[in-house]
C-alpha positions in Angstrom: 0.0 0.0 0.0 1.3 3.5 -0.9 -0.1 6.6 0.5 0.6 10.2 -0.4 -0.4 13.1 1.9 -0.5 16.6 0.4 -0.2 19.8 2.4 2.0 22.0 0.4 2.5 25.3 2.3 2.5 27.1 5.7 4.7 25.5 8.3 1.9 25.3 10.9 -0.4 23.6 8.4 2.2 21.2 7.2 3.1 20.3 10.8 -0.5 19.9 11.8 -1.2 17.6 8.8 1.7 15.4 9.7 -0.5 13.8 12.3 -2.3 12.1 9.3 0.9 10.3 8.6 1.3 9.2 12.2 -2.2 7.9 12.3 -2.0 6.1 9.0 1.3 4.4 9.9 -0.3 3.0 13.0 -3.3 1.8 11.0 -1.2 0.4 8.1 2.3 -0.3 9.6 3.6 -1.8 6.3 2.4 1.0 4.1 4.8 3.4 2.4 3.7 6.9 3.4 5.0 9.9 1.5 4.3 13.6 2.2 4.3 16.4 -0.4 5.1 20.0 0.6 7.1 23.1 -0.4 10.8 23.1 0.5 10.6 25.7 3.3 8.2 23.5 5.2 10.1 20.2 5.0 12.1 20.7 8.2 9.1 20.1 10.5 8.7 16.7 8.9 12.3 15.5 9.0 13.0 12.6 11.3 9.4 11.6 11.5 9.4 7.8 11.5 5.9 7.7 10.0 7.0 9.5 6.8 9.0 7.4 4.4 9.7 10.1 1.8 9.3 13.9 1.7 8.4 15.0 -1.9 9.3 18.6 -2.6 7.2 20.5 -5.1 9.6 23.4 -5.9 8.7 26.9 -7.2 10.2 26.4 -10.6 8.0 23.3 -11.2 4.9 25.1 -9.9 5.4 28.0 -12.2 6.1 26.1 -15.4 3.3 24.2 -17.0 5.6 21.7 -18.8 7.6 20.9 -15.6 4.4 20.7 -13.6 2.8 18.1 -15.9 6.0 16.1 -15.9 5.8 16.2 -12.1 2.2 14.9 -12.2 3.4 12.1 -14.5 6.2 11.3 -12.0 3.6 11.0 -9.2 1.4 8.8 -11.3 4.3 6.4 -11.9 4.5 6.0 -8.1 1.2 4.1 -8.2 -0.2 5.5 -5.0 -3.2 3.6 -3.8 -4.4 6.5 -1.6 -4.0 10.3 -1.7 -5.1 12.4 1.2 -5.1 16.0 0.0 -5.4 18.4 2.9 -4.3 21.3 0.8 -7.0 21.1 -1.9 -6.0 23.8 -4.3 -5.9 23.6 -8.1 -2.4 22.2 -8.3 -3.1 19.4 -5.8 -6.5 18.8 -7.4 -4.7 18.0 -10.7 -2.0 15.9 -9.0 -4.6 13.8 -7.3 -7.0 13.5 -10.3 -4.3 12.1 -12.6 -2.6 10.0 -9.9 -4.5 6.8 -10.6 -5.1 6.3 -6.9 -8.1 4.2 -5.8 -8.8 6.5 -2.8 -8.7 10.2 -3.7 -9.7 12.1 -0.6 -10.1 15.8 0.1 -12.5 18.5 1.4 -15.8 19.0 -0.3 -16.1 22.0 -2.6 -18.6 22.8 -5.3 -16.3 21.3 -8.0 -14.4 18.7 -5.9 -16.1 15.6 -7.2 -14.4 16.1 -10.5 -11.0 15.3 -8.8 -11.9 13.2 -5.8 -14.1 10.2 -5.1 -14.2 11.0 -1.3 -15.3 14.6 -0.6 -15.4 15.3 3.1 -17.4 18.2 4.5 -15.6 20.4 6.9 -17.1 21.4 10.2 -18.4 25.0 10.0 -16.5 27.8 11.7 -18.0 28.5 15.1 -18.5 24.8 15.9 -17.3 24.1 19.4 -14.4 21.7 19.5 -12.2 20.2 22.2 -9.1 20.1 19.9 -9.7 22.9 17.4 -11.2 22.7 13.9 -7.7 22.5 12.4 -7.5 19.1 14.0 -11.1 18.0 13.7 -11.3 18.6 10.0 -8.1 16.8 9.3 -9.3 13.8 11.3 -12.5 13.7 9.1 -10.3 13.2 6.0 -9.3 9.8 7.4 -12.9 8.4 7.8 -12.8 6.5 4.5 -9.6 4.6 5.3 -9.2 4.4 9.1 -11.5 2.0 10.8 -10.0 1.9 14.3 -10.6 4.6 17.0 -8.1 7.4 16.7 -6.8 8.3 20.2 -3.3 9.8 19.4 -3.6 12.7 17.0 -1.2 15.3 18.3 1.4 16.5 15.7 5.0 15.7 16.7 8.4 17.0 15.9 11.4 14.7 16.0 14.9 16.1 16.8 18.1 14.1 16.7 20.5 13.9 19.6 23.1 16.0 17.7 20.5 18.7 17.1 19.5 19.0 20.8 23.2 18.9 21.8 24.1 21.7 19.4 21.3 23.8 20.9 22.5 23.2 24.4 26.0 24.1 23.4 24.9 27.3 21.7 23.3 28.4 25.0 26.4 27.5 26.9 28.6 29.4 24.5 26.5 32.5 25.0 26.6 32.2 28.8 22.9 31.7 29.2 22.3 30.6 32.8 20.6 27.3 32.8 19.4 27.9 36.4 17.0 30.6 35.1 13.9 30.0 33.1 14.3 30.5 29.3 11.5 31.8 27.1 11.3 31.9 23.4 9.4 35.1 22.3 7.4 35.0 19.1 8.0 38.6 18.3 5.8 39.2 15.3 3.1 37.4 13.4 3.4 36.4 9.7 1.2 39.4 8.6 0.9 42.9 10.0 -2.6 42.2 11.3 -1.3 39.1 13.2 1.3 41.1 15.2 0.5 42.3 18.7 1.5 46.0 19.0 5.1 46.3 19.9 4.6 48.9 22.7 2.3 46.4 24.5 4.5 43.4 23.7 7.4 45.3 25.4 5.3 45.8 28.5 4.6 42.0 28.5 8.3 41.2 28.2 9.1 43.6 31.1 6.4 41.8 33.1 7.9 38.4 32.3 11.4 39.4 33.4 10.0 41.1 36.5 8.1 38.0 37.6 10.6 35.3 36.6 14.1 36.8 36.2 14.2 34.7 33.1 16.2 34.9 29.9 14.5 35.7 26.6 15.3 34.6 23.0 13.6 36.3 20.0 12.0 34.4 17.2 11.4 36.3 13.9 12.2 35.9 10.2 15.1 37.8 8.7 13.0 40.5 7.1 11.5 41.3 10.6 14.8 42.1 12.2 14.2 45.8 12.2 10.9 45.5 14.0 12.5 43.0 16.4 15.1 45.6 17.3 12.3 48.2 17.8 10.8 45.8 20.3 14.1 45.4 22.1 14.5 49.1 22.4 11.0 49.6 23.8 11.8 47.2 26.7 13.2 48.7 29.9 16.9 48.4 30.5 16.6 45.5 32.9 14.6 43.5 30.4 17.1 44.3 27.7 19.8 42.8 29.8 17.8 39.5 29.9 17.3 39.4 26.1 19.9 37.5 24.1 19.2 39.1 20.8 22.2 37.6 19.0 21.3 34.0 19.9 19.4 33.3 16.8 19.0 30.2 14.7 19.7 30.6 11.0 17.7 27.4 10.1 14.4 26.0 11.0 15.9 22.9 12.5 18.3 25.1 14.5 15.3 27.1 15.8 13.5 23.8 16.8 16.6 22.8 18.7 16.7 26.1 20.7 12.9 25.9 21.2 13.2 22.4 22.7 15.4 23.9 25.5 13.0 26.6 26.5 10.5 26.6 29.4 7.8 28.1 27.2 7.1 30.0 24.0 5.2 33.3 24.5 4.0 35.7 21.9 2.1 36.0 18.7 0.0 33.0 17.5 1.3 31.3 14.4 3.5 28.4 13.2 6.0 28.7 16.1 3.2 28.0 18.6 2.3 24.8 16.7 5.9 23.8 16.7 6.2 24.4 20.4 3.1 22.3 21.1 4.6 19.5 18.9 7.7 19.6 21.1 5.7 19.6 24.3 6.8 23.1 25.2 4.1 25.2 27.0 2.7 28.1 25.0 1.1 31.5 25.8 -0.2 32.9 22.5 -1.8 36.1 21.4 -4.3 35.8 18.6 -5.0 38.5 16.1 -8.7 39.6 16.7 -9.5 38.7 13.0 -8.0 35.2 13.1 -10.5 32.3 13.4 -10.3 31.2 17.0 -12.2 27.9 16.6 -9.8 26.6 14.0 -6.4 27.3 15.6 -7.1 27.4 19.3 -5.9 23.8 19.6 -4.9 21.6 22.5 -5.8 24.3 25.1 -5.0 23.5 28.7 -3.3 25.2 31.6 0.1 24.7 29.8 -1.2 26.0 26.5 -3.1 29.2 27.0 -4.3 31.6 24.3 -5.7 35.1 24.3 -8.5 35.9 21.9 -10.8 38.9 21.9 -13.8 36.6 21.1 -13.4 35.0 24.5 -13.7 38.3 26.2 -16.1 40.2 23.9 -18.0 37.8 21.7 -20.6 40.4 20.9 -18.1 42.1 18.6 -18.1 39.1 16.4 -21.9 39.1 16.1 -21.9 42.7 15.0 -18.9 42.9 12.6 -17.4 40.5 10.0 -13.8 39.4 9.7 -12.9 42.0 7.0 -14.1 44.9 9.3 -12.3 43.5 12.3 -9.1 43.1 10.3 -9.3 46.7 9.0 -9.5 47.8 12.7 -7.0 45.3 14.1 -5.1 47.6 16.4 -8.3 49.1 17.8 -9.5 45.6 18.7 -6.1 44.6 20.1 -6.6 47.4 22.6 -10.1 46.1 23.4 -8.5 43.3 25.4 -7.0 45.1 28.4 -3.3 44.5 28.9 -3.8 44.1 32.6 -6.1 41.2 32.0 -3.5 39.6 29.7 -0.9 40.1 32.5 -3.2 38.3 35.0 -3.5 35.4 32.6 0.2 35.4 31.8 1.1 35.4 35.5 -1.2 32.3 36.1 0.5 30.6 33.1 4.0 31.3 34.4 3.0 29.9 37.7 1.6 26.7 36.1 4.6 25.7 34.0 
């Protein structure tokens, strides 16, 4: 049996969909399970024993019709028996349709029956869920092929001993006191409207240092460095002395190694929060007011806490749509009092 899982982009999505491979390997231990994604997402899959091959769909192939159809033919020659397409865009529609697989599974859309013989309806936004709709909807994709009860569906990241040793050595080399708590700070979101205002973030970092005397590492992508420096300068001088700004991983696997050594990840909701949860690192995440809470507020408990305006002022979401809230993002960030966030953050820090 050969199975292909498709989730091409966004690191958090690719990581979350990797749980499909874990479940399928348990259901079919002798199956070959491959996973298709973009190159920048592959690092969250490496080392996963449930994934036999990572298939990269690179940009040059995606942008060239001739190369893309050669790629489709290459996939067809693999003779997959099952394709689970969690991405469900035109490119993956075509890859699946021409694959020759017996089971072609994806989400239901108005046209999806052209490409798939199993079209799964997503749960509607707003449906209450113990695990988050990002998890629930992916689990629904497995209904045609998994007959046993699914009890273990949390995404996982697998680091090698050399990777964790390299992270520990980096902390030692930079004289970071291992007797103090260490926090990874998700400085910015992936988009402007997903980033908690820097002035308020600085106040939260001052609060963390005041309460814990801990050390802080910053997580951001290279083109966000200027804003990360702004945040550093907005912090008080005591907090600045606790921030190790130059301890920065230049690769995703390097970042995962550093994250694995932290006591918690704190900051903007996004892919790094999902990675921390997959490493069993506690998280305190700040949702953008316009981001769908029901989908990504996953695996919530006392060690994974999130802040979302909908929890405090649900009436706003009855009155205004996502577009309006996004256009007024910073106004709605302020609608969640920072003192309330600090209270929740203090309880979180006490629990971990």
